[in-house]
C-alpha positions in Angstrom: 0.0 0.0 0.0 1.4 3.4 -1.0 2.0 6.1 1.6 -0.8 8.2 0.2 -3.2 5.2 0.5 -2.1 4.5 4.1 -2.6 8.2 5.0 -6.1 8.1 3.5 -6.9 4.9 5.4 -5.6 6.3 8.7 -7.5 9.6 8.2 -10.7 7.7 7.4 -10.2 5.5 10.5 -9.6 8.6 12.6 -12.7 10.4 11.4 -14.8 7.3 11.7 -13.7 6.8 15.4 -14.3 10.5 16.2 -17.7 10.5 14.5 -18.7 7.4 16.4 -17.6 9.0 19.7 -19.4 12.2 18.8 -22.7 10.5 18.0 -22.7 7.8 20.8 -20.5 9.2 23.6 -23.3 9.4 26.1 -24.4 5.8 25.7 -21.0 4.0 25.2 -19.8 1.6 27.8 -16.2 1.5 29.0 -15.0 -1.2 26.6 -16.5 0.8 23.6 -14.9 4.0 24.9 -11.5 2.2 25.2 -11.9 0.8 21.7 -12.6 4.2 20.2 -9.6 5.7 22.1 -7.4 3.0 20.8 -8.6 3.5 17.2 -7.9 7.2 17.5 -4.4 6.6 19.0 -3.5 4.0 16.4 -4.7 6.3 13.6 -2.6 9.1 14.9 0.4 6.8 15.1 -0.2 5.8 11.5 -0.2 9.4 10.5 3.1 10.3 12.2 5.1 10.2 8.9 2.5 12.4 7.2 2.6 14.9 10.1 6.4 14.9 10.1 6.7 15.4 6.3 4.1 18.2 6.4 6.1 19.9 9.3 9.4 19.6 7.5 8.0 20.8 4.2 6.5 23.8 6.0 9.8 24.6 7.7 11.6 24.4 4.3 9.0 26.7 2.7 9.3 29.2 5.5 13.1 29.2 5.0 12.7 29.5 1.2 10.3 32.4 1.7 12.8 34.3 3.8 15.6 33.6 1.3 13.4 34.7 -1.6 12.3 37.9 0.1 15.9 38.7 0.9 16.9 38.1 -2.7 14.2 40.4 -4.0 15.0 43.1 -1.5 18.7 42.9 -2.4 17.8 43.2 -6.1 15.9 46.4 -5.4 18.5 47.9 -3.2 19.9 51.2 -4.6 16.6 52.2 -6.3 15.7 55.8 -5.6 12.4 57.1 -4.4 10.9 58.9 -7.4 9.6 61.7 -5.2 12.5 62.4 -2.9 15.4 61.2 -5.1 16.8 59.5 -2.0 17.5 55.7 -1.8 14.4 53.8 -0.9 14.0 52.9 2.8 14.1 49.4 4.1 10.4 49.5 4.6 9.8 50.6 1.0 12.1 47.8 -0.2 10.2 45.3 2.0 6.8 46.4 0.6 8.0 46.1 -3.0 9.4 42.7 -2.3 6.1 41.6 -0.9 4.3 42.8 -4.0 6.8 41.0 -6.3 6.6 37.9 -4.2 2.7 37.8 -4.2 2.4 35.1 -6.9 4.9 32.7 -5.3 3.2 33.2 -2.0 0.0 31.2 -2.9 2.0 28.0 -3.4 3.7 28.5 0.0 0.4 29.3 1.6 -1.0 25.9 0.5 1.9 24.1 2.2 1.3 26.1 5.4 -2.4 25.2 5.2 -1.8 21.5 4.9 0.7 21.6 7.9 -1.7 23.7 10.0 -4.6 21.3 9.3 -2.7 18.1 10.2 -1.3 19.8 13.3 -4.7 20.9 14.5 -6.0 17.4 13.7 -3.4 15.9 16.0 -4.1 18.5 18.7 -7.9 18.0 18.6 -7.6 14.2 18.5 -5.4 14.4 21.6 -8.1 16.4 23.3 -10.7 13.9 22.3 -8.7 11.0 23.7 -8.3 13.0 27.0 -12.1 13.4 27.1 -12.6 9.7 26.5 -10.1 8.9 29.3 -12.0 11.2 31.6 -15.3 9.4 30.8 -13.6 6.0 31.5 -12.1 7.2 34.8 -15.4 8.8 35.8 -17.3 5.5 35.8 -14.8 2.6 35.8 -17.4 -0.1 36.5 -19.6 0.5 33.5 -18.4 -2.5 31.3 -21.8 -3.7 30.1 
């Protein structure tokens, strides 16, 4: 199974477990709660490579962005302000670099979006497993 198919499987498993918990949480016995918690944890474990790759790609993109902005600002250095005739200020150069970088930014924004989404998914799934653990600990004898 390819990495992409594994990621899809783990994401489906994760969403399925969370959906089951969401719809049945008030009526689930301890064994069912523990099963859902295990499914969530195993899905997150299966997604570790995906999360790590997204994080590393995001870090690389942030670095590339900084380098590209510096290159653009450097290429603009020495330009004169048409009104004052003085060299453009650092702020003016930065603003011009942002304008020139605008088209490249959309690609970088997508990488950041994917990383943020998977990061939030892990954080929220962790909160859900903590909630499940609280329910289990609240009534440890409900094994029906």
